C-alpha positions, 0 to 999 in steps of 0.5 A: 762256302755254304750251300746257299752261296753255292746255289746263288753262284750256280744260278748266276752262272746259268743266267749268264749262259742263258744271256750268252746263248740268247744273244748268239748270232747265227752265221747265215752264210752257213745256211744259205745257198750262195755260200755253198760249194760251186755247182749246187742245184735244187729241185723243188716241187711247187703248188702245181709244177717243178722248179729247178734253181741253180747256183754256180760259182764263176769268175769275171775277167778280172778274176773276181769270184761271184755267184750266179743264181738262175732257174732253168726253164723249158728252152722252147724260146731258145735262142731268143732267151737262154735264161729266163732270169738270173741274179749275181751275188757277191760274198763279203765278210759282212753279208751276201750282196746282189750285184746284178739282176737280169729278168725276162718277162713278156718279151721285155728285158730287165738288166740292172747292175748295182754299184755298190751292190745291194744287201741281200742278207747280212752275215750274222743275225740273232733270233728276233733281229730284223734287218732291212735288205733288198728283199724287204724286212728280214727277221730271224724267227727261230733256230733248231727246227726239224723240217720234213720234205720229199728230200728227207728230214733236216734238223737244226734248220733256221726260220727266216721271215721276209716281208715287203708290202703285200708279199710275205715269205717264210723260208727254212734253211738247213745248215750246209744244204740251203733252202729246204722249204718255203711258204710265200704269200703274194696278194692273197695267193700262197705257194709252197716249195719243198726240196725234192733233191739237191746236188751240193758239190759232188753229193746228191741229197734226196731222191736220186731216182728223180735226179736220174730221170729214169736213165742210167746217165743223167745231166739233171744236175750237171754244170757246164764249163768251156775250155778251148773248144771243149765243154767240161760237165761235172755233176753227172749222175750215173745210176748206182753211184752216190757221188757224181762224175765229170767228163770232157767233151771235145767239139768235132767240127766235121760231125758237129758233135761234142765227143767224149774224151775217155782220158778225161773222165772221173768221179768227184771234183776235177782240176780245170786248170790242168785239163788240156783242150783242143782249139779250132781256128776261128771258133769260140764257145765263150760267147755265153755260158752253155746250158743243159736241159735234162728232162721234162719236169721229172718225166722218165727216159727223156733225152738231155739237150745241150745249148751253145752260143758260138762265134765262128769267124766273127759270125754268131751261131746258136746250136742245140745238141741231143745226148746220144747214150750209145756214142756218149756224145752230144749230136747237133740237131738244130742251128740258128744264125745270129738273128735267130733264123733257123739254118738247120 
């Protein structure tokens, strides 16, 4: 084989490689939040405020897994509204779908379920490809971007452009992390979100001091789960540790507090099914997922609050607890009846 033939073969091979990579499909589920491990939290700075977005992997009564995406707002309107809005996602082989939407705005509720679920993002896209979804027109603009935000420098980010009417958004996702930056324009107004810190699984990414809210123990990125009459919190930040902790708090009906169970504390993940929890006759904490309000917009040394909806002997009650760092307990500070009337 002469040199000319060899060069032609090499050029043809490089051309085939170029074509193959040009048509390479990106698996979006490696980048966007709903595919990540259970319990992942993102704290963003926006134009004039802070924003906390939470994704939690849950199971319905039939055992089907879904993702709940919600923002944690100032709970001054508790117990009338516990979550201002949330979305539920289903992960399928061909994409990520939205199955439920709940919104609260100006004392009006929107509660919609979609059957079949609506396409949120496809499983795979090629650079330059456009897909119509419930968000609008989604285009994979580029890959391999390096994005710098307060949480750090992230390489190999993908860039998605989403358009719909007068609304347009450019979003950057980092592999294994999720959204790190977005620029959204709506009716001429532009808002930029940048990631400050995140908890993904047991790991904290970014500014751990911000997560800690200036405290030795912080629940800023904690996930609550109910078992029996106990609440298990994972994602607890302890100053000086890179990985997070989990702990079980048992409800004491005499003191109306959730008290730490020293035998059920650990670092990393835990086995929910093998944890024993006490039961109190007539009491159920499964009316609605409890939630934690950890600190006010990054303010230091502010206490954490736990909000619980309970059913006791057929009556609904709403309870607000405050974390007591001396006793390592959540002590009740307010109680409302089912109509929202304060009784304590």
